[in-house]
C-alpha positions as CSV (number, residue, x, y, z in Angstrom):
1,M,59.7,47.8,-14.7
2,A,57.2,50.3,-16.2
3,K,59.0,53.2,-14.6
4,E,62.3,52.1,-16.1
5,Q,60.6,52.1,-19.6
6,G,59.1,55.5,-19.0
7,I,55.6,54.2,-18.9
8,Y,53.3,55.7,-16.3
9,A,49.8,54.9,-15.4
10,G,47.2,57.4,-14.4
11,R,45.4,60.4,-15.7
12,K,47.2,63.1,-17.6
13,A,47.7,66.4,-15.8
14,C,45.0,69.0,-16.3
15,T,45.9,72.0,-18.5
16,I,43.9,75.1,-19.4
17,G,43.4,73.8,-23.0
18,T,41.6,70.7,-21.8
19,M,39.2,72.3,-19.4
20,K,35.5,72.4,-20.0
21,A,35.2,75.8,-18.2
22,D,37.0,78.8,-19.8
23,P,39.3,80.4,-17.2
24,K,38.8,83.9,-18.6
25,R,35.0,83.5,-18.1
26,V,35.5,82.1,-14.6
27,R,37.6,85.1,-13.6
28,A,35.1,87.5,-15.2
29,L,32.3,86.0,-13.2
30,R,34.4,86.0,-10.1
31,K,35.1,89.8,-10.6
32,Q,31.3,90.3,-10.8
33,G,31.1,89.0,-7.3
34,M,29.7,85.5,-8.0
35,T,30.6,82.7,-5.6
36,D,32.5,79.6,-6.8
37,K,29.4,77.5,-6.4
38,V,27.2,79.9,-8.5
39,I,29.9,80.1,-11.2
40,A,30.1,76.3,-11.3
41,K,26.3,76.0,-11.7
42,A,26.2,78.7,-14.4
43,L,28.9,77.0,-16.5
44,G,27.8,73.5,-15.9
45,V,31.0,72.3,-14.2
46,G,32.0,71.2,-10.7
47,V,33.2,73.6,-8.1
48,S,36.6,71.9,-8.1
49,S,36.9,72.9,-11.8
50,V,36.2,76.5,-10.9
51,Y,38.9,76.3,-8.2
52,R,41.3,74.7,-10.8
53,C,40.6,77.5,-13.3
54,L,41.3,80.2,-10.8
55,T,44.5,78.4,-9.6
56,L,45.9,77.8,-13.1
57,A,45.0,81.3,-14.2
58,K,47.1,82.8,-11.4
59,G,50.2,81.1,-12.2
């Protein structure tokens, strides 16, 4: 029923505008040779957020 009405449950998809970590900053730190774990700790986010930033920034 909900699907027929166009109502979906669950979390909205992540976009660059809603992220806590700035993708440009993440890429800059990555270019400096920092690991994903170190970047995450420096920015106060999880490692998966760093992965997401790098993935969304690519494409």
